[in-house]
BAKOL-218561 format. One line per 8 residues: number of its first residue (from 1); their letters; for each residue y, z negated, x of C-alpha. Coordinates in nm, 4 decimals. Example, Ala and Ser with C-alpha at 12.3 -4.5 7.8 and 13.67 -1.06 7.14 Angstrom:
2
1 = AS = -0.4500/-0.7800/1.2300  -0.1060/-0.7140/1.3670
//
This chain:
259
1 = MKFSIKML = -0.0331/-0.0047/0.0381  0.3371/0.0766/0.1108  0.6830/-0.1128/0.0102  0.9967/0.0191/-0.0384  1.2029/-0.1702/0.1823  1.5807/-0.1429/0.2884  1.6442/-0.4050/0.5325  1.4222/-0.5886/0.8073
9 = AFDLDETL = 1.5316/-0.9189/0.9356  1.3843/-1.0388/1.2538  1.3987/-1.3521/1.4595  1.3987/-1.2821/1.8341  1.2151/-1.5410/2.0544  0.8716/-1.5950/2.0076  0.8618/-1.3101/1.7067  1.0553/-0.9631/1.7938
17 = LRSDKTIS = 1.0885/-1.0391/2.1316  0.7989/-1.0598/2.3818  0.7815/-1.4264/2.5901  0.9283/-1.2425/2.8788  1.1994/-1.1830/2.6374  1.1629/-0.8335/2.6021  1.1389/-0.5613/2.3284  0.8186/-0.3596/2.3662
25 = LRTDKILA = 0.8345/0.0433/2.3854  0.6354/0.0633/2.0711  0.8824/-0.1778/1.9039  1.1812/0.0063/2.0271  1.0253/0.3097/1.8732  0.9500/0.1681/1.5330  1.2675/0.0286/1.4742  1.4449/0.3537/1.5592
33 = RCRENGIK = 1.1958/0.5333/1.3067  1.2963/0.2516/1.0153  1.6707/0.3485/1.1077  1.6223/0.6982/1.0745  1.4570/0.6574/0.7711  1.7836/0.4399/0.6551  1.6225/0.0964/0.6761  1.8713/-0.1560/0.8035
41 = IVCATGRG = 1.7931/-0.3725/1.0807  1.9097/-0.7336/1.1281  1.8164/-0.9629/1.4115  1.8584/-1.3395/1.3092  1.8591/-1.5884/1.6210  1.9542/-1.9264/1.7133  2.1176/-1.7852/2.0203  2.4562/-1.8024/2.0550
49 = PSVDKVAP = 2.6420/-1.4919/2.2700  2.3088/-1.4490/2.4411  2.1828/-1.2640/2.1584  2.3957/-0.9450/2.2849  2.1820/-0.9365/2.6088  1.8584/-0.9267/2.4431  1.9088/-0.7688/2.0749  1.9757/-0.3567/2.1831
57 = EHLIDGKI = 2.2923/-0.2069/2.0353  2.0936/0.1203/1.9499  1.8673/-0.0699/1.7310  2.0286/-0.3310/1.5383  2.2884/-0.2742/1.2612  2.3605/-0.6263/1.2126  2.3396/-0.9651/1.3979  2.2877/-1.3059/1.3025
65 = SMNGAVAR = 2.3714/-1.5424/1.5387  2.3479/-1.9518/1.5670  2.0869/-1.9929/1.2896  2.2884/-1.8369/1.0391  2.6621/-1.9529/1.1653  2.7836/-1.6266/1.2153  2.6778/-1.2856/1.0926  2.8462/-0.9697/1.2937
73 = IDGNRVYS = 2.8275/-0.5649/1.1854  2.9579/-0.3761/1.4501  3.1160/-0.6897/1.6404  3.2995/-0.8017/1.3544  3.2555/-1.1327/1.1483  3.1354/-1.0406/0.8421  3.0126/-1.4600/0.7542  3.0905/-1.7477/0.9295
81 = RPIPWQIA = 3.0083/-2.1161/0.8522  3.1690/-2.3249/1.1347  3.1506/-2.7481/1.1672  3.5191/-2.8337/1.1046  3.6281/-3.0079/1.4215  3.7225/-3.2704/1.2158  3.3595/-3.3478/1.1617  3.2410/-3.2387/1.4783
89 = RPLLMALE = 3.4322/-3.4585/1.7290  3.3247/-3.8115/1.5926  2.9614/-3.6724/1.5705  3.0142/-3.5594/1.9513  3.1294/-3.8900/2.0549  2.8081/-4.0894/1.8958  2.5813/-3.8355/2.0549  2.7524/-3.8631/2.3937
97 = KRGLRISV = 2.7524/-4.2401/2.3726  2.3857/-4.2378/2.3839  2.4099/-4.0399/2.6995  2.2614/-3.7035/2.5351  2.3204/-3.3741/2.7075  2.5702/-3.1882/2.4249  2.6935/-2.7997/2.4161  2.9340/-2.6933/2.1406
105 = EQHTNQFT = 2.9730/-2.2817/2.0740  3.2453/-2.1773/1.9537  3.2978/-1.8105/1.9655  3.1962/-1.6565/2.2618  3.2929/-1.9805/2.4493  3.0523/-2.2513/2.5276  3.1655/-2.6072/2.6014  2.9034/-2.8939/2.7694
113 = NFDPNTER = 2.8819/-3.2546/2.9438  2.6114/-3.0702/3.1637  2.5241/-2.7820/3.3526  2.3027/-2.5518/3.0959  2.1569/-2.3598/3.4001  1.9546/-2.6166/3.4674  1.7791/-2.6153/3.1582  1.5052/-2.3869/2.9997
121 = TATQSIGF = 1.6620/-2.2520/2.6893  1.7654/-1.9172/2.5667  2.1727/-2.0244/2.6502  2.0301/-2.0106/3.0338  2.2951/-1.7857/3.2342  2.6074/-1.7764/2.9826  2.9300/-1.8871/3.1220  3.0414/-2.2528/3.0237
129 = TLADFSSL = 3.3440/-2.4834/3.0438  3.3037/-2.9052/3.0995  3.4795/-3.0315/2.8211  3.5997/-3.3695/2.7048  3.4858/-3.3618/2.3390  3.7583/-3.6502/2.2510  4.0271/-3.3933/2.2888  3.8153/-3.1349/2.0408
137 = EEDADKIY = 4.0722/-2.9671/1.7953  3.8537/-2.6313/1.7174  3.5866/-2.5743/1.4800  3.2660/-2.5265/1.6251  2.9816/-2.2510/1.5269  2.6836/-2.4528/1.6538  2.5945/-2.7466/1.8357  2.3015/-2.7443/2.0577
145 = IPLRSRDV = 2.1382/-3.0714/2.2309  1.8307/-3.0189/2.4491  1.6041/-3.2984/2.4082  1.3923/-3.4859/2.6960  1.0341/-3.3865/2.5540  0.9127/-3.7910/2.6049  1.1883/-3.8956/2.3848  1.2160/-3.6042/2.1083
153 = AKETAYIK = 1.1432/-3.8214/1.8264  1.3925/-4.1134/1.9062  1.6697/-3.8594/1.9964  1.6327/-3.6837/1.6897  1.6070/-3.9987/1.5058  1.9151/-4.1030/1.6517  2.0616/-3.8051/1.5535  2.0092/-3.7812/1.2033
161 = QHLPDSLW = 2.1095/-4.1359/1.1887  2.4969/-4.0321/1.2634  2.4444/-3.6906/1.1235  2.6854/-3.6136/0.7627  2.5413/-3.4563/0.4993  2.7843/-3.1617/0.5344  2.5502/-3.1011/0.8297  2.1818/-3.0170/0.9030
169 = ITVGSHEH = 1.9609/-2.9910/1.2371  1.6591/-2.7977/1.3415  1.4468/-2.9012/1.6329  1.2924/-2.5814/1.7909  0.9161/-2.6267/1.8670  0.9294/-2.4289/2.1958  1.2046/-2.5798/2.3973  1.2689/-2.9207/2.2203
177 = LAQIMHRD = 1.6128/-2.7843/2.1989  1.8088/-2.9475/1.9050  2.0628/-2.7662/1.6651  2.3042/-2.8560/1.4584  2.5029/-2.6453/1.2385  2.7213/-2.6331/0.9081  2.4927/-2.6911/0.6154  2.5697/-2.3393/0.4617
185 = ATKANAVS = 2.5117/-2.1889/0.8098  2.1508/-2.0387/0.7210  1.9671/-1.7581/0.8479  1.8847/-1.7221/0.4750  2.2385/-1.7459/0.3530  2.3438/-1.4834/0.6465  2.0810/-1.2333/0.5851  2.1778/-1.2788/0.1796
193 = ALADIWGI = 2.5366/-1.1995/0.2713  2.4710/-0.9043/0.5158  2.2267/-0.7593/0.1780  2.5464/-0.8217/-0.0317  2.7606/-0.5800/0.2073  2.5274/-0.3000/0.2458  2.4079/-0.3434/-0.1404  2.0666/-0.4254/-0.0904
201 = KLSEVVAF = 1.8670/-0.7070/-0.2891  1.6762/-0.9612/-0.1496  1.3935/-0.8388/-0.3042  1.3947/-0.5048/-0.0727  1.4552/-0.7242/0.2642  1.1619/-0.8274/0.4970  1.1971/-1.1193/0.7001  1.0050/-1.2354/1.0115
209 = GDDHNDIE = 1.0009/-1.5475/1.1711  0.8081/-1.7890/1.3893  0.9713/-2.1337/1.3436  1.1293/-2.4456/1.1500  1.4519/-2.2101/1.0909  1.2973/-1.9493/0.9643  1.0885/-2.0879/0.6708  1.3882/-2.0256/0.4090
217 = MIRNCGIG = 1.4758/-1.7001/0.5486  1.1023/-1.5768/0.5380  1.0438/-1.8026/0.1664  1.3650/-1.6183/-0.0035  1.3318/-1.2729/0.1153  1.1275/-1.0155/-0.0783  0.8317/-1.0106/0.1796  0.7947/-1.3142/0.4244
225 = VAVANALD = 0.6097/-1.2569/0.7563  0.4662/-1.4630/0.9974  0.3482/-1.3806/1.3448  -0.0150/-1.5418/1.4550  0.1733/-1.7558/1.7272  0.3975/-1.9346/1.4271  0.3651/-2.2693/1.3445  0.1035/-2.3469/1.0519
233 = EVKAVADF = 0.4399/-2.4350/0.8320  0.5520/-2.0589/0.8810  0.2269/-1.9263/0.8155  0.2143/-2.1334/0.4669  0.5245/-1.9875/0.3312  0.4332/-1.6346/0.4379  0.3155/-1.3665/0.2238  0.1674/-1.2104/0.5585
241 = ICDTNDND = 0.0412/-1.3046/0.8761  0.1021/-0.9936/1.1771  -0.0133/-1.0308/1.5022  0.1473/-1.2140/1.7657  0.4835/-1.1207/1.9441  0.3162/-1.0396/2.2460  0.0806/-0.7676/2.0766  0.3505/-0.5886/1.9004
249 = GVAKWIEE = 0.2920/-0.7284/1.5535  0.6344/-0.6729/1.4280  0.5932/-0.3289/1.5053  0.2189/-0.3206/1.3791  0.3024/-0.4801/1.0272  0.5773/-0.2444/0.9577  0.3909/0.0904/1.0831  0.0998/-0.0236/0.8663
257 = NIL = 0.2743/-0.1472/0.5364  0.6391/0.0586/0.5389  0.6290/0.3702/0.7860
//
């Protein structure tokens, strides 16, 4: 059975990208064929500015970054749900008091109290500025905190204790990376915003993912697909399970079910 689909939304790390953070030649060709058939291609990632390094322009119609805090078409922001600085600043001060390493992403800027290049995260090698969070007076697209693996549960509990109701947190299963966003900054909301702009119904969208922050997107879109290396919680809400990210799972599923 071939599905009539007008938009594809992909998580990047551990989903569309292989473990070496590249897109295979097979996947490149499949996405190019989709675009030739008028299907919109969207990446939906927790990454910040580094998304532009791994999501090739020739394959992507829209980019959702920072877990849905920002959505762009042709480089222009069409959806944005930042954290107001009046809310961010007291939270940052509480987290810093705990001794946590913190980064605040604003547009293409990254302000930190540590050197992110010492961490094995998707934000490595991005330029950053050491900052005094007590003087923050700009809204934040996303706050992220690399957690110590031995203290993930304790540090997550501490963060949640100080988290205002207007914000939400997700902790990546691969890197123990806590990410904090505005309550409306989700991949699902950003996918819906882009679909509206293009006159596409959510029932005409396929979403692919592997981690906690993909669950709502996979559940809300017309078809949800989990890669075989996804968390069990993601597989539980998906309509289909495709092969792993290192075995061209996304490309295979598209070829078999859409093209």
